[in-house]
C-alpha positions in Angstrom: -22.1 13.3 -9.1 -23.7 10.4 -8.3 -24.9 10.1 -4.8 -22.2 8.1 -2.7 -23.5 4.1 -1.7 -21.9 0.7 -0.3 -18.8 0.1 1.8 -14.8 0.6 0.6 -12.0 -1.5 1.8 -8.4 -0.2 1.7 -5.2 -2.2 2.3 -1.7 -0.5 3.8 1.6 -1.4 2.0 4.9 -2.3 3.4 6.1 -0.6 6.7 2.3 -1.8 7.9 4.3 -5.2 8.6 4.6 -7.1 12.4 5.3 -9.9 13.8 2.4 -12.1 14.5 0.3 -10.2 12.0 -2.5 -12.3 11.3 -2.1 -15.3 14.0 -5.1 -14.7 15.4 -7.2 -15.0 12.1 -4.8 -17.7 11.4 -5.9 -19.9 14.7 -9.3 -18.9 14.6 -10.8 -19.4 10.8 -10.2 -22.3 8.6 -10.1 -20.1 5.3 -7.4 -18.1 6.8 -5.2 -20.9 7.4 -5.9 -21.9 4.1 -5.0 -19.0 2.5 -1.6 -18.9 4.4 -0.9 -22.4 3.4 -1.6 -21.5 -0.2 1.0 -18.4 -0.2 3.5 -21.2 1.5 2.6 -23.2 -1.9 2.8 -20.7 -4.3 6.1 -19.1 -2.9 7.7 -22.3 -1.6 8.5 -21.4 1.6 6.7 -21.2 5.1 4.6 -17.5 4.8 2.9 -18.5 8.5 6.3 -19.0 10.0 7.9 -15.9 8.5 4.5 -14.2 9.7 4.4 -15.7 13.4 8.0 -15.8 14.4 10.5 -13.6 15.1 12.4 -13.8 11.7 14.0 -10.5 11.2 13.7 -11.1 7.2 10.0 -9.9 7.9 11.5 -6.6 7.5 13.3 -7.0 4.0 11.1 -5.9 1.3 11.5 -9.0 -0.7 9.7 -10.8 2.1 7.8 -8.2 3.7 5.4 -7.6 0.5 4.2 -10.8 -0.1 3.6 -11.7 3.7 1.9 -8.3 3.8 -0.2 -9.5 0.8 -0.8 -12.6 2.4 -2.2 -11.4 5.4 -4.4 -9.0 4.0 -5.9 -11.6 2.1 -6.5 -14.1 5.0 -7.9 -11.3 7.0 -10.1 -10.1 4.2 -11.5 -13.9 3.6 -11.9 -14.1 7.3 -13.8 -11.4 7.3 -16.3 -12.4 4.7 -16.3 -16.3 6.0 -17.7 -14.6 9.6 -19.7 -11.7 8.6 -20.1 -11.6 4.7 -18.3 -8.6 4.2 -18.8 -7.7 0.3 -17.0 -4.6 -0.1 -18.0 -2.6 -3.3 -14.7 -0.1 -3.8 -11.3 -0.9 -3.1 -7.9 1.0 -2.6 -4.8 0.1 -1.0 -1.1 2.1 -0.5 1.7 1.0 -2.7 1.9 -2.4 -2.5 -1.6 -2.4 -0.8 -2.9 -1.5 -4.4 -1.9 -5.3 -5.5 -4.4 -6.7 -2.3 -7.0 -4.2 -3.6 -7.0 -5.7 -6.9 -6.9 -9.4 -5.8 -9.8 -8.3 -3.3 -12.1 -6.7 -6.2 -11.5 -10.3 -8.4 -8.9 -8.1 -10.8 -6.1 -10.4 -10.6 -5.8 -14.0 -9.2 -4.1 -14.2 -5.8 -1.4 -16.7 -6.6 -0.4 -14.5 -9.7 -0.6 -11.2 -7.4 2.0 -13.0 -4.7 4.2 -14.3 -7.5 4.0 -10.6 -8.7 4.7 -8.7 -5.6 7.6 -11.3 -4.5 9.6 -10.3 -7.8 9.2 -6.8 -7.1 10.2 -6.8 -3.8 13.3 -8.6 -4.9 13.7 -6.0 -7.8 13.2 -3.1 -5.7 15.9 -4.3 -3.2 18.3 -5.0 -5.8 17.7 -1.6 -7.8 20.4 0.5 -5.8 23.2 -0.7 -3.7 22.4 -0.9 0.1 22.4 2.3 1.8 22.9 4.3 -1.0 19.0 5.1 -1.1 16.4 6.7 1.7 13.3 8.0 2.1 11.8 10.7 5.1 8.6 11.6 5.8 7.9 15.6 6.0 5.1 16.4 8.7 3.4 19.9 8.2 -0.1 21.2 8.1 -1.3 22.0 4.5 1.7 20.3 2.4 1.6 21.9 -0.9 3.1 19.2 -3.3 4.1 21.0 -6.3 6.2 23.3 -3.5 7.8 20.2 -2.0 8.6 19.5 -6.0 10.0 22.9 -6.6 12.1 22.8 -3.4 13.5 20.0 -3.9 14.1 20.4 -7.8 17.8 20.4 -8.0 18.6 17.3 -5.7 18.4 13.7 -6.6 14.8 13.3 -4.4 11.5 12.7 -5.7 8.4 12.9 -3.9 7.6 9.3 -3.1 3.9 9.5 -1.2 1.3 12.3 -1.3 -0.2 10.8 2.1 -2.4 13.4 3.2 -2.6 17.5 3.6 -0.4 16.8 6.2 2.3 14.4 5.0 4.4 13.8 2.2 7.0 11.4 1.9 10.4 11.7 -0.6 13.0 9.3 -1.8 16.2 9.3 -3.4 19.9 9.4 -2.7 20.9 9.0 1.1 23.5 11.6 0.9 21.3 14.4 0.1 18.1 13.4 2.4 19.6 15.8 5.4 20.0 18.5 3.0 16.3 18.0 1.6 15.2 18.5 5.1 16.9 21.3 5.6 15.2 23.0 2.6 12.1 21.7 3.6 12.3 23.2 6.9 13.1 26.6 5.6 9.7 26.6 3.2 7.3 24.5 5.4 8.7 25.4 9.2 7.9 29.1 9.2 5.3 29.8 11.9 4.0 26.4 11.9 4.9 22.5 13.4 7.0 20.8 11.2 8.6 17.7 11.5 11.4 15.7 9.3 11.6 12.0 10.0 14.4 10.1 8.1 12.5 6.2 7.4 14.0 3.0 8.0 13.9 1.3 4.5 16.5 -0.4 2.3 15.9 1.6 -0.9 14.5 4.8 -2.2 11.2 3.5 -3.4 8.7 5.6 -5.7 11.5 7.4 -7.2 13.6 7.9 -10.2 16.1 5.5 -8.8 13.1 2.5 -9.3 13.4 3.4 -13.3 16.0 0.1 -13.8 13.8 -2.1 -12.9 10.9 -1.3 -14.6 11.0 -3.0 -17.8 12.0 -6.0 -15.9 8.5 -5.7 -13.9 6.8 -5.1 -17.0 7.8 -8.1 -18.5 6.4 -10.2 -15.3 3.0 -8.2 -15.5 2.9 -9.0 -19.1 1.6 -12.3 -18.0 -1.5 -10.7 -16.7 -2.9 -10.0 -19.7 -4.0 -13.8 -20.3 -5.4 -14.0 -16.6 -6.3 -10.4 -15.5 -10.3 -9.9 -15.1 -10.5 -6.3 -15.7 -14.4 -5.9 -15.3 -14.0 -4.7 -11.5 -11.1 -2.5 -12.1 -13.2 0.5 -12.0 -13.7 0.1 -8.4 -10.1 0.1 -7.3 -7.8 3.2 -7.3 -5.0 3.5 -8.9 -1.9 4.9 -6.8 0.0 5.9 -10.0 -3.3 8.2 -11.8 -5.0 8.8 -8.5 -8.1 8.0 -9.6 -10.0 4.7 -10.3 -8.4 2.0 -13.0 -10.2 1.6 -16.1 -11.6 -1.6 -17.2 -8.7 -2.2 -19.5 -5.8 -4.7 -18.9 -3.3 -3.2 -20.8 -3.9 0.0 -18.9 -3.4 -2.0 -15.8 -0.3 -2.9 -16.4 0.9 0.6 -17.4 -0.1 1.9 -14.4 1.7 -0.9 -12.1 4.8 -0.3 -13.9 4.5 3.6 -13.8 3.6 3.1 -9.8 7.3 1.6 -9.4 9.0 4.9 -9.8 6.0 7.5 -9.7 4.3 9.2 -6.9 1.9 7.4 -4.7 -0.7 9.6 -5.1 -2.7 8.5 -2.0 -4.4 11.7 -1.1 -6.2 11.8 -4.5 -7.4 8.5 -4.0 -8.6 8.7 -0.4 -10.8 11.6 -1.9 -11.9 9.4 -5.0 -12.8 6.7 -2.4 -15.0 8.8 -0.4 -17.1 10.6 -2.8 -18.4 7.0 -3.8 -18.3 4.9 -0.5 -20.6 5.6 2.7 -18.4 3.7 4.6 -14.7 2.5 4.6 -12.8 -0.2 6.5 -9.0 -0.8 6.6 -7.9 -4.2 6.8 -4.2 -5.0 7.4 -1.6 -5.6 9.9 -1.6 -1.9 10.9 -3.5 1.0 10.2 -1.7 4.1 9.3 -4.6 4.9 6.4 -7.0 5.2 9.3 -4.6 8.3 10.2 -4.4 9.7 6.7 -8.5 9.8 6.1 -9.0 11.4 9.3 -6.7 14.6 8.5 -9.0 15.0 5.5 -11.8 15.0 7.7 -13.3 11.6 6.3 -13.7 8.1 8.9 -12.2 5.1 8.4 -12.5 2.2 10.4 -9.7 -0.4 11.0 -9.1 -3.9 11.6 -5.8 -5.2 12.4 -6.9 -8.2 14.9 -9.7 -10.4 14.7 -11.1 -8.7 18.2 -11.3 -5.7 16.6 -13.1 -7.0 13.6 -15.8 -8.6 16.4 -16.3 -5.4 18.0 -16.8 -3.5 14.5 -19.2 -6.1 12.9 -21.1 -7.3 16.1 -22.0 -3.9 17.2 -23.6 -3.2 13.7 -25.5 -6.6 13.7 -26.7 -6.0 17.0 
């Protein structure tokens, strides 16, 4: 295996959104303001107002996804402008994979915004409101194969393999409590166990997203004429757990499969850590830092401009 070199940047996905995200970057850095304006022009609604105000629609999937993508790209461009931030490897959790592909120059920002806006809308409409749910399963040394085996007779899937200590399940909301009971019986023996239902509007990354796969694949097909896959081998794929190949059709296949497949973030972290000497999380929240921590890998997080200043000026001094 080649010796690790260079910096990696990773981006969190849905659930990291918060009111006011990115405003300090927007206020201080011209390229960040331009990024929000560009996003608003593409989507035809005021992205900055949605991110900075108290509009509760920010927590709806179809708004959260483009707002998070726009904020993360605005933050990244701000860091590039101020500190010549030039990562060599890229990763993102679920929605964050789209930010990673934009950051690596594989997918244009404008097209990614259109795609995640549609993705969010389709995911919102995939099942009737209230019929789907998700929950985090938290315990030490989680065996994903055993989680799957424990739930095999239930309409529940493993949505995210986040870390050695956390797996997220997804499926019919009526079966979530029973899933919790079964998992507690298996994983709660002699060690700490937590089962945390999540406040989500649909069962993401489960078989119940299969209904929207073809509609989303059709939208992804437009990427074949504009994608620049030459740098894709530096971006991790949630679906495979490893880096993408420089093949436009394969990228489309993997992004389509990601809708209903498990996010193999534990494998993504391993792949990134083997290549990069340092890892920085950029986004409105910092869940990925904690996931890396459980694997013994340091990941520094930037969620505000002041955090960026501390990180980069400390290194420059």
